[in-house]
KOLPALO-223588 format. One line per 3 residues: number of its first residue (from 1); their letters; for each residue x, y, z of C-alpha. Coordinates in Angstrom, 2 decimals, padded with zeros to 5 digits. Example, Ala and Ser with C-alpha at 12.3 -4.5 7.8 and 13.67 -1.06 7.14 Angstrom:
1 = as = 012.30/-004.50/007.80; 013.67/-001.06/007.14
This chain:
1 = mhm = 105.26/131.59/087.18; 102.12/133.61/087.96; 098.92/132.63/089.41
4 = pha = 095.94/132.55/086.86; 093.58/134.58/088.97; 090.39/133.57/087.35
7 = ael = 091.16/129.64/087.43; 092.03/130.26/091.17; 088.91/131.93/091.98
10 = vst = 086.83/129.31/090.30; 089.08/126.54/092.33; 088.69/128.51/095.44
13 = vsl = 084.90/128.98/095.41; 084.16/125.39/094.14; 086.19/123.57/096.81
16 = atv = 085.04/126.19/099.59; 081.28/125.24/098.54; 082.08/121.65/098.81
19 = aag = 083.71/121.94/102.09; 081.07/123.89/103.54; 078.41/121.29/102.29
22 = fli = 080.29/118.71/104.28; 080.64/120.86/107.36; 076.67/122.01/107.15
25 = asl = 075.97/118.02/106.65; 078.07/117.25/109.74; 076.39/119.89/111.84
28 = vyw = 072.85/118.68/110.93; 074.07/115.18/111.95; 075.30/116.74/115.27
31 = vrk = 071.84/118.33/116.10; 069.90/115.26/114.94; 071.95/112.56/116.54
34 = rdp = 073.56/114.42/119.25; 077.05/113.28/117.96; 079.54/115.73/116.96
37 = lft = 082.22/113.11/115.57; 081.56/113.98/112.12; 082.08/117.64/112.80
40 = vai = 085.14/116.98/114.77; 086.40/114.86/111.55; 085.83/117.75/109.21
43 = lgg = 087.59/120.46/111.55; 090.51/117.71/111.78; 090.67/117.38/108.14
46 = lla = 091.04/121.23/107.95; 093.62/121.33/110.55; 095.57/118.71/108.39
49 = cvn = 096.38/121.46/106.04; 099.43/122.12/108.52; 101.03/119.25/106.35
52 = epf = 100.80/121.03/103.00; 104.11/122.99/103.21; 106.07/119.80/104.12
55 = tnv = 104.44/117.88/101.48; 105.10/120.80/098.88; 108.70/120.88/099.69
58 = vgm = 109.37/117.04/099.68; 106.94/116.38/096.90; 108.21/119.05/094.48
61 = cfh = 105.00/120.94/094.31; 104.80/124.72/093.84; 101.95/127.25/094.16
64 = pld = 102.51/130.76/092.53; 103.37/133.45/095.08; 100.89/136.02/093.90
67 = git = 097.83/134.02/094.75; 095.24/134.28/097.58; 097.89/133.00/100.19
70 = ivt = 096.82/132.05/103.88; 100.49/131.50/105.00; 103.87/130.98/103.58
73 = sfd = 106.00/128.36/105.26; 109.24/126.80/104.13; 109.35/129.38/101.39
76 = rai = 106.00/127.79/100.26; 102.81/130.02/099.68; 099.89/127.80/100.90
79 = plw = 096.84/129.34/099.14; 093.32/129.26/100.25; 092.13/126.85/097.65
82 = avm = 094.74/124.15/098.93; 093.43/124.74/102.48; 089.75/123.97/101.27
85 = cyp = 090.94/120.62/099.97; 091.85/119.27/103.26; 088.35/119.47/104.92
88 = iyf = 086.93/117.60/101.74; 089.54/114.92/101.53; 090.56/114.26/104.93
91 = ggl = 087.29/115.40/106.29; 084.47/114.58/104.05; 085.63/111.57/102.26
94 = mcl = 087.15/109.98/105.44; 083.47/110.37/106.98; 082.26/108.46/104.03
97 = mll = 084.59/105.63/104.59; 083.61/105.89/108.42; 079.87/105.44/107.36
100 = wlr = 080.77/102.42/105.38; 082.50/100.91/108.30; 079.73/101.49/110.73
103 = kgv = 077.38/099.62/108.00; 079.82/096.67/107.87; 082.00/096.16/104.62
106 = trn = 083.29/093.41/102.77; 086.70/093.68/101.23; 085.10/094.45/097.62
109 = qfw = 083.04/097.38/099.24; 086.28/098.62/100.93; 088.01/098.71/097.79
112 = rvi = 084.83/100.49/095.92; 085.17/103.27/098.76; 088.71/103.60/098.09
115 = gii = 088.12/103.84/094.44; 085.43/106.69/095.30; 088.02/108.65/097.23
118 = mig = 090.58/108.29/094.52; 088.10/109.56/091.89; 087.17/112.38/093.99
121 = nga = 090.65/113.34/094.38; 091.22/113.40/090.75; 087.89/115.30/090.32
124 = fef = 089.42/118.52/091.68; 093.03/117.88/091.01; 093.04/117.58/087.27
127 = pil = 091.02/120.59/086.48; 093.04/122.88/088.95; 096.41/121.40/087.21
130 = agg = 094.98/122.27/083.96; 094.23/125.65/084.95; 097.76/126.08/085.80
133 = vyv = 096.96/126.83/089.52; 099.95/124.85/090.78; 102.44/122.67/089.39
136 = yyg = 104.74/119.49/090.06; 108.26/120.35/089.05; 111.62/118.25/088.70
139 = dqp = 111.72/114.55/087.24; 108.37/113.22/088.62; 107.89/109.70/087.71
142 = yqf = 104.56/108.39/086.07; 103.32/111.95/086.07; 100.04/112.09/084.31
145 = lgm = 098.22/115.10/083.08; 100.29/116.97/085.48; 099.55/114.92/088.56
148 = qpt = 101.88/112.87/090.54; 099.85/109.53/090.88; 101.88/108.60/094.06
151 = ffv = 099.49/110.96/095.92; 096.16/109.26/094.86; 097.59/106.10/096.83
154 = ina = 099.09/108.42/099.73; 096.04/110.57/100.15; 093.77/107.59/100.03
157 = lga = 095.71/106.02/102.52; 095.47/108.86/104.86; 091.76/109.29/104.54
160 = vlg = 091.18/105.52/105.14; 093.71/105.36/108.15; 091.67/108.28/109.62
163 = aia = 088.38/106.71/109.24; 089.65/103.38/110.83; 091.21/105.26/113.63
166 = ial = 087.85/107.11/114.35; 085.86/103.95/114.14; 088.12/102.09/116.55
169 = let = 087.87/105.03/118.99; 084.45/106.17/118.80; 082.92/103.50/120.98
172 = qvr = 085.75/104.03/123.48; 085.68/107.73/123.69; 082.65/109.75/125.07
175 = gvr = 081.83/113.29/125.79; 084.19/116.21/125.72; 087.05/113.59/124.56
178 = kwl = 085.57/112.98/121.42; 086.98/116.41/120.42; 090.43/114.74/120.58
181 = avl = 089.64/113.08/117.48; 090.34/116.32/115.60; 094.07/115.35/116.01
184 = iap = 093.62/112.25/114.06; 093.48/113.57/110.46; 096.84/115.42/110.79
187 = gvc = 098.48/112.42/112.35; 097.39/110.09/109.83; 098.56/112.37/107.03
190 = qla = 102.14/112.59/108.47; 101.74/108.72/108.75; 101.00/108.18/105.09
193 = ayg = 103.18/110.97/103.76; 106.42/110.22/105.55; 105.88/106.36/106.05
196 = vaf = 104.61/105.00/102.96; 105.78/107.82/100.60; 109.20/107.69/101.92
199 = phi = 110.86/105.72/098.81; 109.23/108.23/096.38; 110.03/111.44/098.20
202 = ytl = 113.69/110.23/099.02; 114.54/109.46/095.65; 112.73/112.29/094.22
205 = ntn = 115.03/114.74/096.12; 118.04/113.19/095.08; 120.48/113.32/091.87
208 = fsl = 119.80/109.68/091.15; 118.69/108.90/087.64; 115.30/108.89/086.57
211 = avk = 115.10/105.22/086.57; 116.00/105.33/090.06; 113.32/107.59/090.87
214 = yvg = 110.79/105.38/089.02; 111.95/102.61/091.45; 111.26/104.63/094.35
217 = sti = 107.85/105.76/093.11; 106.78/102.27/092.20; 107.91/101.04/095.71
220 = til = 105.56/103.58/097.34; 102.65/102.88/095.01; 103.03/099.10/095.69
223 = lgl = 103.72/099.60/099.34; 100.66/101.89/099.70; 098.30/099.47/097.86
226 = yvl = 099.51/096.64/099.92; 098.88/098.47/103.28; 095.35/099.49/101.82
229 = dql = 094.77/095.66/101.13; 095.95/094.78/104.51; 093.43/097.32/105.91
232 = srf = 090.64/095.94/103.62; 091.24/092.48/105.12; 091.08/094.06/108.88
235 = aer = 087.95/096.09/108.16; 086.17/093.17/106.71; 086.89/091.11/109.99
238 = rwp = 086.53/094.00/112.34; 083.36/095.38/110.66; 081.66/092.51/108.81
241 = sar = 078.76/093.24/106.63; 075.37/091.23/107.55; 076.19/088.99/104.48
244 = taq = 079.49/088.16/105.47; 078.42/087.83/109.11; 075.65/085.21/108.14
247 = qpt = 078.17/083.06/106.27; 078.90/079.56/107.85; 082.34/078.93/109.38
250 = lvt = 083.66/075.45/108.15; 084.74/073.69/110.92; 087.13/070.50/110.62
253 = nkv = 086.90/067.82/113.11; 090.33/066.40/113.94; 090.38/062.67/114.68
């Protein structure tokens, strides 16, 4: 398999432009609000790209070797365009969720943001797959337009977990210690990829029948959606919207 260089160039420039836009926006926020947290989150998202070779191996994803490669690890070439995905997805989109949490959310709003995150994922994954810039191989359950859909859930979970972790820590951590948040995105990526995704990646890498692999992928999708739903309930309680906070609480008097 050879890299289609024209498609790779378009993908790289497009993703780098979006990533740069998020970074510039975070720097503007830093200057105006004297708060580096969004910049730290973007850089943490970039650092999360260290997970890419592991995910490529266990998720059976291949990048052609003759592309614009940043590093080769575990015999997997990690191209520049793939690196640029991380500050967007686990940086910029994570910051979007963080903004919603700060404003207060209902469960419906929480799920809308998850939908936006998944749509954002598909917006750059599907065209890149269609261009032949990378490929999923092997017996991939539920494969749609070349994409392995379990990663929509896994990636969304990583972004949401990162936003919640930062939202919980930002009031507790001050000054230089805020820069420790740069480690959050790589950590939640690992948690999502090798926690919730385990049934999918385990069965995918066995000699089990395709039916068993469908079971593993289904468990991962359902488990991921369940965890996201539990997080939506937690977020609604922890960061209630103004409308939710104003709702009266029904008190029952016991005789």
